[in-house]
DONURO-482160 format. One record per residue: x, y, z of N, C-alpha, C in turn. Coordinates in steps of 0.1 Angstrom, whole numbers, padded with zeros to 4 digits. Atoms other than C-alpha are relative to their C-alpha. Layout:
N
X:Y:Z:X:Y:Z:X:Y:Z
...
//
This chain:
257
-0002:-0015:0008:0125:0072:0275:-0012:0001:-0008
0012:0000:0008:0088:0073:0263:-0004:0013:-0007
0003:-0012:0005:0090:0110:0256:0015:0005:-0006
-0012:-0008:0005:0125:0113:0242:-0001:0010:-0011
-0001:-0011:0008:0132:0145:0223:-0015:0006:-0002
0013:-0007:0001:0094:0156:0228:0003:0013:0010
0002:-0012:-0008:0086:0191:0240:-0012:0002:0006
0009:0002:-0007:0062:0191:0266:-0004:0015:0009
0003:-0012:-0009:0043:0224:0280:-0012:-0005:0010
0007:0003:-0011:0027:0218:0313:-0006:0012:0009
0005:-0011:-0008:0005:0245:0330:-0002:-0003:0015
0001:0004:-0014:0003:0248:0367:0010:-0011:0005
-0009:0011:-0004:0035:0228:0372:0009:0003:0011
-0009:-0002:-0013:0048:0244:0403:-0002:-0008:0012
0004:0009:-0011:0033:0219:0426:-0009:-0011:-0003
0009:0011:0000:0013:0189:0432:0000:-0010:-0014
0001:0007:0013:0002:0170:0399:0008:0004:-0012
-0009:-0007:0009:0018:0194:0377:0015:-0001:0000
-0013:0004:-0004:0051:0191:0393:0004:-0014:-0002
-0003:0013:0002:0051:0155:0395:0001:-0004:-0015
0000:0004:0013:0042:0152:0359:0012:0006:-0008
-0011:-0007:0008:0068:0177:0348:0014:-0008:0000
-0011:0010:-0003:0095:0155:0365:0001:-0013:-0007
0002:0013:0008:0083:0124:0351:0002:0001:-0015
-0002:-0002:0015:0081:0137:0316:0014:0002:-0003
-0013:-0002:0002:0117:0150:0320:0008:-0013:0000
-0008:0013:-0002:0131:0116:0333:-0004:-0009:-0013
0001:0010:0012:0113:0100:0302:0006:0007:-0013
-0006:-0006:0012:0133:0123:0278:-0005:0012:-0005
0009:-0012:0006:0111:0154:0273:0008:0014:0004
-0004:-0014:-0004:0122:0190:0273:-0013:0006:0005
0012:-0003:-0007:0096:0205:0297:-0001:0013:0003
0002:-0013:-0003:0082:0239:0297:-0011:0002:0010
0007:0000:-0013:0070:0246:0332:-0007:0015:0002
0008:-0011:-0003:0043:0271:0337:-0007:0001:0013
0005:-0003:-0013:0030:0286:0368:-0001:0016:0002
0000:-0015:-0004:0020:0320:0384:0009:0002:0010
-0011:-0004:-0010:0043:0316:0412:0014:-0006:-0004
-0015:0002:0005:0078:0319:0400:0008:-0007:0008
-0010:0009:-0008:0094:0305:0429:-0002:-0015:-0001
0002:0014:0001:0077:0273:0428:0001:-0006:-0015
-0004:0006:0012:0080:0270:0390:0016:-0001:-0002
-0015:0001:0002:0118:0277:0393:0004:-0013:0009
-0003:0011:-0009:0119:0250:0420:-0002:-0013:-0009
0003:0012:0010:0103:0225:0394:0012:0000:-0008
-0010:0000:0012:0128:0234:0368:0014:-0004:0006
-0013:0003:-0007:0157:0232:0395:0000:-0015:0003
-0001:0016:-0005:0146:0195:0405:0003:-0007:-0014
-0001:0007:0013:0144:0185:0367:0013:0001:-0004
-0014:-0003:0005:0178:0201:0359:0011:-0007:0010
-0009:0007:-0010:0194:0186:0391:0001:-0016:-0003
-0002:0014:0005:0185:0151:0376:0004:-0001:-0014
-0005:0002:0014:0198:0158:0343:-0009:0003:-0011
0010:-0001:0010:0168:0169:0326:0000:0015:-0005
-0001:-0012:0006:0160:0199:0305:-0015:0007:0003
0012:-0007:-0001:0133:0225:0315:0000:0014:0001
0000:-0015:-0001:0124:0261:0312:-0013:0005:0005
0011:-0007:-0007:0100:0281:0334:-0004:0012:-0009
0006:-0010:0007:0077:0305:0317:-0013:0004:0008
0012:-0005:-0008:0054:0326:0339:-0011:0006:-0009
0012:-0007:0008:0018:0334:0325:-0011:-0005:0007
0013:0002:-0007:-0016:0337:0339:-0009:-0007:-0013
0006:0008:0012:-0035:0311:0318:-0014:0006:-0002
0012:-0007:0002:-0067:0334:0320:0003:0012:-0009
-0003:-0012:0007:-0049:0363:0300:0006:-0004:-0014
-0003:0004:0013:-0047:0358:0263:0014:0005:-0003
-0011:-0005:0004:-0017:0382:0257:0013:-0008:0007
-0011:0007:-0010:0004:0363:0286:0000:-0014:-0006
-0002:0014:0007:-0004:0329:0270:0005:-0001:-0013
-0006:-0001:0013:0003:0339:0235:0015:0002:0001
-0013:-0003:0000:0035:0354:0245:0008:-0012:0006
-0004:0012:-0005:0043:0321:0265:0002:-0010:-0012
-0002:0012:0012:0037:0299:0234:0011:0006:-0007
-0011:-0004:0009:0059:0321:0212:0013:-0001:0007
-0015:-0002:-0005:0089:0323:0236:0002:-0017:0001
-0002:0014:0000:0083:0283:0239:0005:-0005:-0014
-0002:0004:0016:0084:0279:0201:0014:0003:-0004
-0014:-0004:0004:0114:0302:0198:0011:-0007:0006
-0008:0008:-0007:0133:0281:0224:0002:-0012:-0007
-0002:0015:0005:0125:0246:0213:-0003:-0002:-0014
0004:0003:0016:0109:0249:0177:-0012:-0007:0000
0012:0008:0002:0078:0231:0185:-0005:-0002:0013
0006:0006:-0011:0054:0219:0212:-0006:-0012:-0003
0006:0014:0004:0046:0182:0209:-0012:-0004:0011
0011:0005:-0009:0025:0178:0240:-0003:0014:0009
0006:-0011:-0009:0003:0204:0260:-0009:-0009:0009
0006:0004:-0011:-0009:0194:0293:-0007:0012:0009
0007:-0010:-0007:-0037:0218:0305:-0002:-0005:0016
0003:0005:-0011:-0033:0211:0340:-0004:0010:0010
0005:-0011:-0008:-0038:0245:0358:-0014:-0001:0004
0012:0000:-0004:-0068:0247:0379:-0003:0002:0013
0005:-0001:-0015:-0087:0255:0412:-0011:-0007:0004
0012:0005:-0004:-0112:0239:0432:-0011:0011:0005
0011:-0008:-0005:-0146:0253:0445:-0007:-0007:0009
0008:0008:-0011:-0165:0244:0475:-0012:0010:0002
0010:-0007:-0002:-0200:0252:0481:-0013:-0006:-0007
0012:0003:0008:-0237:0243:0470:-0002:0013:-0008
0001:-0011:0011:-0247:0265:0440:-0004:0014:0007
0006:-0011:-0004:-0267:0290:0460:0010:0008:0011
-0010:-0008:-0009:-0237:0298:0484:0011:0005:-0006
-0011:-0005:0007:-0214:0304:0457:-0002:0014:-0008
0002:-0013:0004:-0209:0342:0452:0004:0002:-0016
-0002:0000:0014:-0209:0355:0415:0016:0002:-0002
-0014:-0003:0005:-0172:0367:0416:0009:-0011:0003
-0008:0013:-0002:-0159:0333:0430:-0005:-0009:-0011
0004:0008:0010:-0181:0315:0405:0009:0003:-0013
-0006:-0005:0012:-0166:0337:0376:0015:-0003:0001
-0015:0004:-0001:-0129:0331:0389:0002:-0014:-0001
-0002:0015:0002:-0134:0293:0390:-0003:-0002:-0016
0003:0003:0015:-0150:0293:0354:0013:0004:-0008
-0011:-0007:0007:-0121:0317:0343:0012:-0010:-0001
-0015:0006:-0002:-0091:0296:0355:-0002:-0014:-0005
0005:0013:0006:-0109:0262:0348:-0002:-0004:-0012
0003:0001:0016:-0122:0267:0314:0006:0008:-0008
-0009:-0009:0008:-0107:0297:0300:0016:-0004:0001
-0014:0004:-0002:-0073:0285:0314:0003:-0013:-0009
-0004:0013:0009:-0077:0254:0292:-0001:0004:-0016
0000:-0006:0014:-0089:0272:0261:0010:0008:-0006
-0009:-0007:0003:-0064:0297:0260:0013:-0005:-0005
-0013:0007:0005:-0033:0276:0259:-0003:-0008:-0012
0002:0008:0011:-0050:0252:0235:-0002:0010:-0013
0002:-0009:0012:-0060:0282:0212:0014:0003:-0005
-0013:-0005:0007:-0024:0293:0208:0011:-0010:-0004
-0008:0011:0004:-0008:0260:0207:-0002:-0009:-0012
0006:0008:0009:-0030:0241:0185:0003:0004:-0015
-0005:-0004:0011:-0021:0261:0154:0013:-0005:-0005
-0015:0005:0003:0017:0251:0156:-0002:-0016:-0001
0002:0013:0003:0005:0214:0160:-0008:-0004:-0013
0008:0002:0014:-0018:0217:0129:0008:0002:-0012
-0010:-0002:0011:0011:0229:0110:0009:-0011:-0003
-0009:0011:-0001:0032:0200:0119:-0007:-0012:-0002
0008:0012:0005:0003:0176:0114:0002:-0010:0011
-0002:0009:-0010:0009:0161:0149:-0001:0008:0013
0001:-0008:-0013:0004:0169:0186:-0008:-0009:0010
0007:0008:-0008:-0010:0155:0218:-0005:0013:0011
0004:-0008:-0010:-0033:0175:0241:-0007:-0007:0012
0005:0008:-0010:-0042:0165:0275:-0008:0010:0011
0010:-0009:-0009:-0071:0182:0297:0000:-0005:0014
0004:0003:-0014:-0075:0181:0335:-0014:0001:0002
0012:-0001:-0004:-0109:0171:0341:-0001:-0006:0014
0000:0003:-0015:-0121:0154:0373:-0011:-0011:-0001
0012:0011:-0001:-0143:0121:0383:-0011:0007:0001
0012:-0007:-0002:-0168:0148:0395:-0008:0005:-0012
0008:-0005:0014:-0176:0155:0358:-0010:-0010:-0003
0009:0011:0004:-0196:0122:0359:-0005:-0005:0011
0007:0003:-0014:-0208:0118:0396:-0005:0011:0007
0005:-0013:-0008:-0225:0140:0420:0007:0000:0011
-0008:0000:-0012:-0204:0151:0449:-0005:0013:0007
0007:-0012:-0007:-0219:0174:0476:0009:0011:0000
-0008:-0013:-0002:-0207:0210:0475:0011:0002:-0008
-0009:-0001:0010:-0190:0210:0444:-0005:0005:-0013
0007:-0004:0012:-0213:0227:0420:0009:0007:-0009
-0007:-0008:0007:-0189:0252:0406:0012:-0007:-0007
-0011:0007:0005:-0159:0230:0402:-0006:-0011:-0009
0006:0011:0006:-0181:0200:0388:-0005:0007:-0014
0004:-0008:0013:-0195:0225:0361:0012:0001:-0009
-0014:-0001:0007:-0159:0233:0350:0006:-0012:-0005
-0005:0011:0004:-0148:0199:0349:-0008:-0007:-0010
0010:0006:0010:-0178:0186:0329:0004:0009:-0012
-0005:-0009:0012:-0171:0214:0304:0014:-0003:-0008
-0013:0004:0005:-0135:0204:0301:0000:-0013:-0006
0002:0013:0006:-0144:0168:0293:-0006:0002:-0013
0006:-0001:0013:-0168:0179:0266:0007:0005:-0010
-0009:-0008:0008:-0144:0203:0253:0011:-0010:-0008
-0008:0011:0007:-0119:0173:0248:-0006:-0007:-0011
0008:0010:0009:-0144:0153:0229:-0001:0008:-0012
0003:-0007:0009:-0153:0181:0208:0013:0004:-0008
-0013:-0004:0006:-0117:0193:0200:0004:-0013:-0007
-0006:0010:0005:-0109:0158:0191:-0005:-0003:-0014
0009:0001:0013:-0136:0156:0162:0007:0011:-0009
-0006:-0011:0010:-0121:0191:0148:0014:-0002:-0003
-0014:0002:0002:-0085:0181:0151:0007:-0013:-0004
-0003:0013:0004:-0083:0146:0143:0007:-0001:-0014
-0005:0002:0012:-0077:0153:0107:0016:0005:-0003
-0014:-0008:-0001:-0045:0173:0117:0011:-0009:0007
-0010:0010:-0010:-0029:0142:0137:0001:0003:0014
0000:-0004:-0015:-0037:0157:0170:-0010:-0009:0007
0009:0007:-0011:-0050:0137:0199:-0003:0007:0011
0003:-0008:-0013:-0069:0152:0226:-0007:-0008:0010
0006:0009:-0011:-0078:0132:0258:-0002:0007:0015
0003:-0008:-0011:-0089:0141:0293:0003:-0011:0012
-0001:0008:-0011:-0078:0129:0328:-0008:0002:0010
0012:-0002:-0010:-0103:0123:0355:0005:-0007:0012
-0004:0005:-0012:-0087:0119:0389:-0010:-0001:0009
0008:0000:-0012:-0105:0111:0420:0006:0011:0010
-0006:-0008:-0011:-0093:0128:0453:0016:-0003:0001
-0013:0000:0000:-0056:0134:0450:0007:0005:0012
-0006:-0007:-0011:-0034:0141:0481:0009:0008:-0006
-0007:-0013:0006:-0021:0175:0467:0003:0009:0013
-0001:-0010:-0009:-0009:0204:0489:-0012:0008:0001
0012:-0006:-0001:-0042:0219:0480:-0010:-0008:0010
0009:0009:-0009:-0061:0190:0497:0004:0000:0014
-0003:-0001:-0015:-0040:0190:0528:-0003:0013:0006
0004:-0013:-0006:-0046:0228:0531:-0016:0000:0003
0014:0001:-0002:-0083:0221:0526:-0005:-0009:0013
0001:0008:-0013:-0083:0194:0554:0002:0007:0013
-0004:-0009:-0011:-0067:0218:0577:-0009:0011:0001
0009:-0012:-0001:-0089:0247:0570:-0015:-0004:0001
0014:0004:0000:-0121:0227:0566:-0007:-0007:0012
0002:0010:-0011:-0121:0202:0595:0005:0005:0014
-0006:-0002:-0012:-0119:0208:0632:0013:-0012:0004
-0010:0011:-0001:-0101:0173:0631:0004:-0004:-0014
-0007:0003:0011:-0080:0171:0599:0000:-0016:-0004
-0003:0013:0001:-0074:0134:0605:-0015:-0005:-0002
0013:0005:0002:-0112:0128:0606:-0005:0004:-0013
0004:-0005:0015:-0118:0147:0573:0008:-0009:-0009
-0009:0009:0009:-0091:0125:0557:-0007:-0013:0000
0006:0012:0001:-0108:0095:0568:-0013:-0001:-0007
0010:-0002:0006:-0139:0108:0555:0000:-0002:-0014
-0002:0000:0014:-0128:0116:0521:0007:-0013:-0007
-0007:0014:0003:-0109:0083:0518:-0012:-0010:-0005
0012:0009:0002:-0144:0066:0518:-0006:0002:-0014
0007:0000:0012:-0153:0080:0485:0005:-0009:-0011
-0007:0010:0012:-0129:0056:0466:-0001:-0014:0005
0000:0012:-0003:-0133:0020:0466:0014:-0005:0008
-0013:0003:-0006:-0096:0018:0474:0002:0004:0014
0000:-0004:-0013:-0103:0036:0506:0013:0007:0003
-0012:-0009:0000:-0071:0056:0499:-0002:0010:-0009
-0001:-0013:0009:-0064:0090:0483:0012:-0004:-0012
-0010:0000:0012:-0044:0091:0449:0012:0008:0003
-0011:-0007:-0002:-0009:0105:0449:0002:0008:-0013
-0002:-0009:0012:0001:0133:0424:0009:-0010:-0011
-0007:0009:0009:0025:0105:0409:-0008:-0011:-0008
0010:0008:0006:-0005:0083:0401:-0004:0006:-0013
0007:-0006:0013:-0020:0109:0377:0012:0003:-0008
-0010:-0003:0009:0015:0118:0364:0002:-0012:-0010
-0001:0013:0007:0019:0081:0352:-0012:-0002:-0010
0011:0000:0008:-0015:0085:0337:0001:0010:-0013
-0001:-0010:0011:-0006:0117:0319:0011:-0004:-0010
-0011:0004:0010:0026:0101:0305:-0004:-0011:-0008
0007:0010:0010:0005:0072:0291:-0006:0008:-0011
0006:-0007:0011:-0016:0098:0272:0009:0007:-0009
-0010:-0007:0007:0014:0118:0263:0009:-0007:-0011
-0008:0010:0008:0032:0087:0247:-0008:-0005:-0012
0004:0008:0011:0028:0067:0216:-0009:-0011:0006
0005:0011:-0005:0015:0040:0241:-0015:0002:-0002
0015:-0001:0001:-0020:0056:0239:-0004:0005:-0015
0003:-0004:0014:-0019:0062:0200:-0015:-0002:-0005
0013:0003:0006:-0053:0047:0196:-0011:0006:0009
0008:-0006:-0009:-0070:0069:0224:-0003:0014:-0007
0005:-0012:0005:-0089:0099:0210:-0013:0005:0006
0012:-0004:-0006:-0114:0120:0228:-0005:-0008:0012
0005:0009:-0011:-0114:0097:0258:0004:0005:0015
-0004:-0005:-0014:-0115:0102:0296:0007:-0013:0004
-0009:0010:-0005:-0090:0083:0315:-0002:0001:0016
0004:0000:-0015:-0100:0075:0352:0011:-0004:0007
-0011:0004:-0011:-0075:0076:0381:-0006:0003:0013
0010:-0002:-0010:-0101:0074:0408:0000:-0009:0011
0000:0010:-0010:-0095:0044:0430:-0016:-0006:0001
0014:0005:0001:-0130:0034:0420:-0012:0009:0004
0010:-0008:-0005:-0150:0065:0429:-0012:0001:-0010
0013:-0002:0008:-0171:0066:0397:-0008:-0012:-0002
0008:0013:0002:-0179:0030:0390:-0002:-0011:0012
0002:0006:-0011:-0180:0017:0424:-0005:0006:0012
0006:-0006:-0013:-0196:0019:0457:-0001:-0011:0008
0000:0011:-0012:-0190:0001:0489:-0014:-0001:0004
0013:0003:-0005:-0218:-0015:0504:-0003:0006:0015
//
């Protein structure tokens, strides 16, 4: 029960890593605020948490819209009195070399992946500052630190998110707030499964190809990242500040011969 009596807000918690993290946080004693654009998926996460005896609240909000994020934050505070942990998990991928990415697609990826981290942080941080404590986790990616073909837009956003975590940590350390970032490798989420189906004539061959990015020669699972998020959310990581945490199967620091 490493998060006993904690209140945790997770954006993009309707599926994949967000859903796995929400369920793990609840199992570890937290009250979880489940955010997602998809109401059905968000309520499904809440239902699973409650079926296991946990406490959760679904709040729909578009993380790129200030009024919606502010309203979500105020509703969460009204219900639970505080937010101890904010996990900025919501995000989308982008595929293509830079010259192939259309301006409207570029803008959408930048908005969701960067503005969607900025806005929840902006509205939650003042409450944490008032209480002189809090934990913020940003979802970055190992592509923030390595080159990966046809990921220009996505890599740009995840590099920005990692830099933001480091800068925020300097500003908010005096208020007892810790800010760290998760840097996963390729994780077998519903999005990746859809990508394989839509991008490869032979999805199995595509899966075999992307497995080779990791020294493990396997893809990570959402629960692998959820466990890392739990570590950052808990007091187990109390001496980690402004740090990247890699859950990448060796994608960053290793290369098969």
